N, C-alpha and C positions, 0 to 999 in steps of 0.2 A: 204346376203352381202348388205351393204348400199352403195349407189353411190353418189358421189358429183356432178355428171353431171346434168346440168340444161337442161330440155327438150325444153325450149324456145330459147336456143342458137342455131343458125344456122351458120355453117361454110361454106363459099364458097371459092373456089380456082379458079385461072385463070392462064393461061400460059403467060399472059402479064407481062413484067418486070416492077416492080415499085420500085423506090428508097426507101430505108429505112431511117428513120430519124436518125440523129446522136445519139450516145449512151448517150450523155449528155443533149439532148434536154428536156427530162422529168424532170431532176433535175433543169434545168434552168426555166422551166415552174412553178415548185413549188416555187422556190425562188422568182421569179418575182411577182407571185401572192401574196406571203406573204408580200413583200415590198409594193404592192399596198394596201392591207388591212390595213397596218400600216401607210399609208399616206406618205411613204418615196418618192415614185415617184412624187406625186404632190408637195411635199416640194422641191424636186430638181428643178422642172420646175419653181417654184415661187421664190426660194432663190438663185439659182446658175445661174448667168448671165455672158455672155461673148459676147460682141458685136464686130463683125468684118465683113467686107465686103467679098464677094466672097465665102460665105458658102451657098449661095442659100437659100433654104427653110429649111435647117437643123438647129436644135436646139442642145443645150448641151446634152439633154437627148438622142438624136440619137447616139452620139458618146459614151456616157456612156453605152448605150445598147450593143454596140459592145464590149466594154471593159469588161462589166459584163459577156457576153457570152464567151469571150476569156478566162477569168479567170476560169470560171466554166468548160469549155471544157477540160482543161489540155493539149491542143495542144502545141507542142514545138515552133511552129512559127505561126505568124499571117497569112501567106500565106496558111498553111495547114488548119487553122480555116476557112478562107474564102472559100476555095475549098469545105469543107464539108458543110458549111452553105448555099452556093449560091442557091441550089435547093429549100431551105426552107426559103429564106430570107423574103418573105412576111409574113408567119405565125409567124416567129420569131419577126419581128418588130411590128407585131400586138399585141404581149404580152405587149408592152410598149405604145400601142395606137398610133403607128407611121406607116407610109405606105411605107417608102423607106429606104433601107440599104445604108449607105454611102460607097462609094468606098474606097479602101485602100489608094489611093492617097489623097483623101479628108480627111480621118482620119489622115494621116501623116501631112498634112498642118495644121490641127486643133491643133494637139499636139505640132507642132513646134511654133505655134503662141500663145499658151496658156500662160497666165500670172499667177502670184502667187495668185492674189486675188480670182479668182474662185476656185482654188485648196484649199485655206484656207477656203472658204465658204463651200465647199463640206466636208472637214475634220471636220469642226465645226458641220455641219448638222448630220453627222454620229455619232459623239460623243454625241450630244444632244439626238439623238434617242436612243442610248445605255443607257444613264443615265436616260431617262424618263420612262423606263419600266423595272421592275425587271424580272429576268429569269422565276420566277414562284411565286405563293403565298407563298411557303415555303422558308425558309432561305437557300440560295445557294451561298452566297458570299464566304464561306470557310475562314479558318484562320489557323495559326500555333500557337500552344500552347507551350510556353517555359517551362523550368524546375521550374520556380516560379509560373506557372499558368497563366501568361500573354498571351493574344491572340493578334496576329499580322496578318495583311494582307500583303502578299508578292507580290511585283511587279517586273517583269523582264524588264530591259532595256538593249537591245542588239544591237550592231552595226555589221551588216552583210555586206559583200562586194562580188561583182561579178566581175570577171576579163573577159576582152574581148581580143581576139586575133586580131592582125592587121598584114596583110602581108606587106612586103616591097614594096614601090612604086618607080618606076623609077623617077629620078630627073635629068633632063638635061636642058640646056638653051632653047631648042626648045619647051619644055613642060610647061604648066602653073603650078603655085604652086599647090601642092597636097591638096586636100580637102577631109576630112573624115567626114562621116555623124555622127559618134559617138562623134565628138569633143564637141557637145553641151551637151552631157549627161555623158561623161566619161572623165577622165584625168589621167595623170600619178600618181601613188600612190602605197601604200603597197599592194602587191598581196598575201602575206602569202604563203600558200601551193598551190595556184591556178595559173595555167599557163595563162599568158596574158601580154599585154603591157600597157593597161589602165584599170582602175577600176571605179566602182560606189559604193558608200557606202550608206547603208540604216539603219537608227536607228528605231527600233520597240519597243513599250512598251505594255506589256500585264499583266493582272491580273493572277497570277500564278495558282490559285486554280481552276478557271473555264475557263481559256484561253480567257477571254474577251479581245478583241483587242482594245486598247485605242488610238493608234496612230501609224503612219508610216511617217518617214521624210527622204527624199533622197537628195543626192547631188553628184556632180562630185568628182572624185579622193578619197581622204581620208575623204571628207565631212567636214561639219562644226559641228563637234561632240559636242562642248561645247554649241553652239546655239541650236542644236537639243536636247541636254540634258535638257536645260531649258524649251524647248517646252514639253518634256516628263514629267517634273516635274509639269508643268502647267496642263496637262491632268490628272495626278494623283491627284493633288489638287482638281480638279473638281469632280473626282470620289469620293474622301473622303467627300467632301461637300454634294454631292447628297445622299450618304449613311449615312450621319450624323456621320462620324467617325473622331476622332481627329488625327492630324498628327502623334502623338506618336504611333498610332496603325499601321502605315505603315512601311514596311521593304523593302528596295530596294536591288535587286541583280543586279550587273553590271559586265560586263566582263573586261578584262585587259586593254582595250582601255582607260578606265577612271581611271586607277590605278596610278595617279600621285597626288602629293600634290596640284598642281594648280587646278586640276579638283575637288578635294575633297571639296574645298571651295565653289563650285557651288551648293552643295547638300542642302543648305538652311535648315539645322537642321534635315533632314530626317535620320533615322537609316538606315544603309547600311552594306552590306558585298560585297567585290569585290576582285578580284585578283590584286595584286600590281605589279608595274614595276619600282618603285623607289628603285633599288637594292643598292643604296648608304646607305640605312637603315641598311643593313647587317654589315656595318663598324662602326655603332654607338656603343659606349662602353656598353650601356645597353644591346644591342642585343648580342654583343660578349660575355659578361659575362654570359648571359643566355644560349648561345649555348655551353658553357663549362660545363654545368650541365646536369644531366640526363633529358630526354624529359618528358613532362607532360603526353603525351599519345602516343600510337601507333595507326595508322589509317589504316585499310584494307578495300578493297572493294571486294565483292564476285565475280565480273567478272574479277578481275585482281590479279596477284600474288604480285603486288607492295605493299610494306609496308612503310608508311611514319612515320617519327618521328616528333612529333609536339612540338614546343616550344612556349609558350604563353608569350608575352611581353605586359603587360597591358597599358603602358604609354610611347610611343616613339614618338619623334618629326619627322614629315614627311614633305618633301618638303622644299623649300627655306623659306617659312613663319614659319616653325618650329611648326605647329599646332600638338598637341599631339593626337594620336589615338592608339587603340589597334592593335597590329601586331602579327599575328600568322605565325611563320616560319615553313615550312614543308620541311624536308630533306629526301633524299633517295640516295643510291649509283647510280652513273652514269652507264649506260649500254654501249654497243658497239656502238650504234648510238647516235648521238647528240639529247639531249632532246628537244622536241618541245616547252616546257614551262619552265620558270625559268632560272636560270643562274648556270653554272657549275664551281665549284672551287675545285681544288685538288681532283678530282674524286667524288665529292658530288654535287648533284643537289639541289639547294635552291629555294623554291617557297615562295612567300609572299602573305598573305591575310590580307587586311585592313578591320576594322570594328569598329563600335561604340557600339556593343552589349555588355552588362555587363557579366562578368565572371560567376556570380551567376546564370544567366539565360541560358547562352550558354557556354558549355565547348569548348576547342580548337577543339576537334573532331566535335562538333556540327557545329562550324563555317565552317570548311572545307567541311563537308558533305552537309551543306546547299548550299554552293557555287557550289559544284560539281553536285548537282542535277539540276543545270541549263541545263544539258544534256537532260532533259525531255522537256525543252522549245525550244531548238535550232531547232528541226525539224519544229516547228509551223510556223516560218516566210516563209516557202515555199508556203504559201497560194497563 
């Protein structure tokens, strides 16, 4: 019998209690060392500046080290992260060539005082680094080939939101006005199916084939989604330029937040597919005439018993500007519970999908399936 034991290995044990390193520490070490080899840490020190008094000897890299570790650790709260890290604070900060871990209160003051300029500088630095190096020597960008043989690169733009609960505060003449710490980062807004009184919205953009993260933009409440959309398009434009791809090769997938005629005008000539929420389109004579004819296709998904009837309307004016787009109407019988998407009329649920994709290259079923496969992307923003 062959043995894998190495005779030079000596194992010693002791009754003395020694703290074990956090489970995520090894992963953090590997990631930080990779960032160091790629020159990212030195670039952060040189290009990301934020001058403010009362930070002592701390630099931006000190606070980013904490945020990197917190993101890698997966801890639910910053308090739990600090409690696990405290016995190993010195070796952790040494990974970044720093000697002292900022206190939680110091980190809080830094984040409260942080302006948009260093945030944009950091975002630009990460995007520059992503575009400067290919994933490997082999072609790994990925693409989607349509029915005419055309290849397209798919980008996902998704607005996610997180709701926060707020307990009621006493309000009397003897007490000062209520102050909530979340007021600077959250505001009243659409909570969807999440419980809470205030929300924060984040727009993320990703290359769908290899999950390359191109940008993340956050704001209070419902966010500045049209401004964030333009920022996402700028990041996609830089990606296309770096890979020497024409804009015609790009295909955007967007969620229903953007499904209005006003927002469609911001897409600047990009091909797209999205869920629509301009339900006034259903009353247009062209759409009504099409709905009285047999459907073009029936669409089924293996994980669901739902069967959608698809009606392809190739040239329908959308929004107040009346710009013409291709509209795919998907219908199915309403269930006992209110449908979470679409609009219900006379026992039928109507869903809208807007696109500029040609019918010869993408059938109505292709359009709907392409949109619904965003489900593979939605877990990714949990990074």
